[in-house]
N, CA and C atoms as an extended XYZ file, in Angstrom:
228
Properties=species:S:1:pos:R:3:atomname:S:1:resname:S:1:resid:I:1 pbc="F F F"
N         0.843       -1.169        0.000 N   MET     1
C         0.000        0.000        0.000 CA  MET     1
C         0.889        1.232        0.000 C   MET     1
N         0.566        2.175       -0.841 N   ASP     2
C         1.277        3.450       -0.880 CA  ASP     2
C         0.402        4.537       -0.270 C   ASP     2
N         1.021        5.384        0.529 N   VAL     3
C         0.352        6.539        1.106 CA  VAL     3
C         1.016        7.766        0.506 C   VAL     3
N         0.230        8.607       -0.148 N   ILE     4
C         0.750        9.815       -0.788 CA  ILE     4
C         0.388       11.020        0.062 C   ILE     4
N         1.410       11.823        0.385 N   ILE     5
C         1.197       13.033        1.165 CA  ILE     5
C         1.750       14.211        0.370 C   ILE     5
N         0.867       15.015       -0.240 N   PRO     6
C         1.347       16.238       -0.885 CA  PRO     6
C         1.634       17.275        0.194 C   PRO     6
N         2.720       18.000        0.055 N   ALA     7
C         3.100       18.946        1.110 CA  ALA     7
C         3.580       20.263        0.515 C   ALA     7
N         2.941       21.333        0.916 N   TYR     8
C         3.369       22.671        0.533 CA  TYR     8
C         3.423       23.526        1.797 C   TYR     8
N         4.620       23.919        2.185 N   ASN     9
C         4.845       24.726        3.400 CA  ASN     9
C         4.173       24.099        4.620 C   ASN     9
N         4.542       22.861        4.883 N   GLU    10
C         3.963       22.090        5.984 CA  GLU    10
C         4.975       21.821        7.095 C   GLU    10
N         5.964       22.689        7.251 N   GLU    11
C         7.029       22.409        8.210 CA  GLU    11
C         6.523       22.183        9.627 C   GLU    11
N         5.411       22.786        9.993 N   SER    12
C         4.944       22.659       11.378 CA  SER    12
C         4.307       21.303       11.665 C   SER    12
N         3.859       20.569       10.642 N   GLY    13
C         3.189       19.313       10.929 CA  GLY    13
C         3.603       18.118       10.110 C   GLY    13
N         4.531       18.297        9.173 N   ILE    14
C         4.859       17.205        8.260 CA  ILE    14
C         5.523       16.026        8.965 C   ILE    14
N         6.389       16.285        9.909 N   VAL    15
C         7.059       15.191       10.620 CA  VAL    15
C         6.046       14.381       11.418 C   VAL    15
N         5.140       15.056       12.080 N   GLN    16
C         4.112       14.357       12.860 CA  GLN    16
C         3.219       13.521       11.940 C   GLN    16
N         2.881       14.054       10.786 N   SER    17
C         2.049       13.312        9.839 CA  SER    17
C         2.752       12.052        9.344 C   SER    17
N         3.992       12.193        8.945 N   VAL    18
C         4.756       11.045        8.450 CA  VAL    18
C         4.944       10.015        9.553 C   VAL    18
N         5.283       10.470       10.737 N   HIS    19
C         5.497        9.550       11.857 CA  HIS    19
C         4.214        8.785       12.188 C   HIS    19
N         3.091        9.464       12.137 N   SER    20
C         1.810        8.824       12.411 CA  SER    20
C         1.518        7.713       11.403 C   SER    20
N         1.782        7.975       10.141 N   VAL    21
C         1.564        6.952        9.115 CA  VAL    21
C         2.527        5.788        9.321 C   VAL    21
N         3.759        6.079        9.683 N   ARG    22
C         4.750        5.014        9.896 CA  ARG    22
C         4.380        4.123       11.072 C   ARG    22
N         3.691        4.674       12.062 N   LEU    23
C         3.288        3.879       13.224 CA  LEU    23
C         2.125        2.940       12.927 C   LEU    23
N         1.437        3.170       11.822 N   ASN    24
C         0.340        2.305       11.430 CA  ASN    24
C         0.867        0.894       11.227 C   ASN    24
N         0.111       -0.097       11.629 N   THR    25
C         0.582       -1.483       11.580 CA  THR    25
C         0.278       -2.181       10.257 C   THR    25
N        -0.255       -1.449        9.287 N   TYR    26
C        -0.518       -2.054        7.989 CA  TYR    26
C         0.799       -2.534        7.384 C   TYR    26
N         0.866       -3.798        6.949 N   PRO    27
C         2.138       -4.313        6.417 CA  PRO    27
C         2.444       -3.797        5.012 C   PRO    27
N         3.705       -3.779        4.687 N   HIS    28
C         4.187       -3.460        3.335 CA  HIS    28
C         3.692       -2.107        2.833 C   HIS    28
N         3.874       -1.092        3.631 N   LYS    29
C         3.445        0.239        3.191 CA  LYS    29
C         4.658        1.056        2.768 C   LYS    29
N         4.393        2.015        1.912 N   ARG    30
C         5.414        2.946        1.462 CA  ARG    30
C         4.785        4.333        1.517 C   ARG    30
N         5.538        5.287        2.010 N   ILE    31
C         5.042        6.649        2.163 CA  ILE    31
C         5.754        7.526        1.150 C   ILE    31
N         4.961        8.181        0.303 N   LEU    32
C         5.512        9.082       -0.701 CA  LEU    32
C         5.088       10.497       -0.331 C   LEU    32
N         6.052       11.305        0.052 N   VAL    33
C         5.769       12.699        0.362 CA  VAL    33
C         6.279       13.536       -0.800 C   VAL    33
N         5.376       14.321       -1.381 N   VAL    34
C         5.741       15.183       -2.498 CA  VAL    34
C         5.838       16.608       -1.974 C   VAL    34
N         7.069       17.097       -1.899 N   ASN    35
C         7.279       18.484       -1.513 CA  ASN    35
C         7.018       19.343       -2.741 C   ASN    35
N         5.939       20.109       -2.677 N   ASP    36
C         5.469       20.854       -3.836 CA  ASP    36
C         6.016       22.283       -3.848 C   ASP    36
N         7.346       22.401       -3.892 N   GLY    37
C         7.985       23.708       -3.986 CA  GLY    37
C         7.872       24.549       -2.726 C   GLY    37
N         7.905       23.916       -1.592 N   SER    38
C         7.788       24.655       -0.331 CA  SER    38
C         8.889       25.695       -0.188 C   SER    38
N         8.527       26.838        0.397 N   SER    39
C         9.515       27.894        0.634 CA  SER    39
C         9.940       27.933        2.102 C   SER    39
N         9.426       27.006        2.890 N   ASP    40
C         9.822       26.925        4.295 CA  ASP    40
C        10.774       25.733        4.473 C   ASP    40
N        10.835       25.156        5.646 N   ARG    41
C        11.779       24.066        5.928 CA  ARG    41
C        11.163       22.674        5.804 C   ARG    41
N        10.091       22.545        5.051 N   THR    42
C         9.438       21.242        4.890 CA  THR    42
C        10.420       20.191        4.381 C   THR    42
N        11.127       20.488        3.320 N   LEU    43
C        12.040       19.519        2.715 CA  LEU    43
C        13.169       19.141        3.661 C   LEU    43
N        13.763       20.104        4.326 N   SER    44
C        14.874       19.789        5.235 CA  SER    44
C        14.390       18.956        6.417 C   SER    44
N        13.194       19.215        6.916 N   LYS    45
C        12.656       18.415        8.022 CA  LYS    45
C        12.389       16.983        7.578 C   LYS    45
N        11.889       16.813        6.366 N   LEU    46
C        11.662       15.465        5.849 CA  LEU    46
C        12.974       14.702        5.692 C   LEU    46
N        13.976       15.352        5.128 N   ARG    47
C        15.282       14.695        4.946 CA  ARG    47
C        15.917       14.336        6.280 C   ARG    47
N        15.800       15.226        7.248 N   TYR    48
C        16.339       14.946        8.581 CA  TYR    48
C        15.628       13.747        9.208 C   TYR    48
N        14.316       13.720        9.109 N   TYR    49
C        13.534       12.610        9.663 CA  TYR    49
C        13.948       11.289        9.013 C   TYR    49
N        14.081       11.284        7.702 N   LYS    50
C        14.458       10.066        6.979 CA  LYS    50
C        15.811        9.537        7.441 C   LYS    50
N        16.782       10.449        7.626 N   ARG    51
C        18.111       10.039        8.110 CA  ARG    51
C        18.050        9.567        9.554 C   ARG    51
N        17.420       10.332       10.412 N   LYS    52
C        17.398       10.044       11.847 CA  LYS    52
C        16.753        8.695       12.146 C   LYS    52
N        15.638        8.400       11.493 N   TYR    53
C        14.898        7.172       11.782 CA  TYR    53
C        15.162        6.063       10.771 C   TYR    53
N        16.139        6.296        9.880 N   LYS    54
C        16.468        5.299        8.852 CA  LYS    54
C        15.183        4.788        8.195 C   LYS    54
N        14.368        5.729        7.748 N   ALA    55
C        13.032        5.455        7.211 CA  ALA    55
C        13.111        5.014        5.758 C   ALA    55
N        13.406        3.745        5.546 N   ASP    56
C        13.494        3.207        4.192 CA  ASP    56
C        12.139        3.147        3.499 C   ASP    56
N        11.063        3.219        4.281 N   ASP    57
C         9.725        3.188        3.715 CA  ASP    57
C         9.232        4.574        3.299 C   ASP    57
N        10.096        5.583        3.447 N   LEU    58
C         9.744        6.961        3.122 CA  LEU    58
C        10.468        7.402        1.855 C   LEU    58
N         9.703        7.804        0.861 N   LEU    59
C        10.256        8.340       -0.377 CA  LEU    59
C         9.877        9.809       -0.452 C   LEU    59
N        10.870       10.660       -0.629 N   ILE    60
C        10.637       12.101       -0.717 CA  ILE    60
C        10.825       12.524       -2.166 C   ILE    60
N         9.787       13.135       -2.717 N   ILE    61
C         9.828       13.652       -4.075 CA  ILE    61
C         9.802       15.168       -3.978 C   ILE    61
N        10.762       15.820       -4.587 N   ASN    62
C        10.828       17.275       -4.552 CA  ASN    62
C        10.536       17.810       -5.947 C   ASN    62
N         9.593       18.731       -6.039 N   GLN    63
C         9.233       19.298       -7.334 CA  GLN    63
C         8.959       20.790       -7.192 C   GLN    63
N         8.955       21.480       -8.319 N   GLN    64
C         8.544       22.882       -8.317 CA  GLN    64
C         7.057       22.935       -8.016 C   GLN    64
N         6.610       24.049       -7.463 N   ASN    65
C         5.210       24.192       -7.107 CA  ASN    65
C         4.322       24.056       -8.335 C   ASN    65
N         3.390       23.116       -8.234 N   GLY    66
C         2.459       22.891       -9.330 CA  GLY    66
C         1.051       22.644       -8.844 C   GLY    66
N         0.871       22.652       -7.525 N   GLY    67
C        -0.447       22.423       -6.959 CA  GLY    67
C        -0.621       20.997       -6.470 C   GLY    67
N        -1.644       20.821       -5.651 N   LYS    68
C        -1.897       19.537       -5.014 CA  LYS    68
C        -2.134       18.416       -6.021 C   LYS    68
N        -2.958       18.665       -7.034 N   ALA    69
C        -3.249       17.621       -8.017 CA  ALA    69
C        -1.998       17.186       -8.752 C   ALA    69
N        -1.160       18.144       -9.129 N   HIS    70
C         0.095       17.816       -9.816 CA  HIS    70
C         1.015       16.997       -8.909 C   HIS    70
N         1.052       17.347       -7.631 N   ALA    71
C         1.884       16.607       -6.679 CA  ALA    71
C         1.418       15.154       -6.556 C   ALA    71
N         0.125       14.969       -6.438 N   ILE    72
C        -0.412       13.599       -6.325 CA  ILE    72
C        -0.149       12.823       -7.614 C   ILE    72
N        -0.384       13.444       -8.754 N   ASN    73
C        -0.130       12.767      -10.031 CA  ASN    73
C         1.341       12.411      -10.190 C   ASN    73
N         2.217       13.267       -9.738 N   ASN    74
C         3.652       13.002       -9.819 CA  ASN    74
C         4.018       11.788       -8.960 C   ASN    74
N         3.391       11.646       -7.818 N   ALA    75
C         3.658       10.503       -6.960 CA  ALA    75
C         3.156        9.207       -7.584 C   ALA    75
N         2.035        9.309       -8.270 N   LEU    76
C         1.482        8.094       -8.908 CA  LEU    76
C         2.379        7.635      -10.038 C   LEU    76
């Protein structure tokens, strides 16, 4: 199962969101977070989280801002 999280300037809650999904007991999940051109620290917080927790189930996609629909389509 893949979980797609589009993120635009979500530095205040993105780590909590990702961590919450990772705690879910559903087997064989992959989390795709699409950073949609954030101008805050969303991307750096995601990268730090991935390194700190060795989150192999977390894929971070970084793109220029294109909107939520574009972010979801890019993840698909």
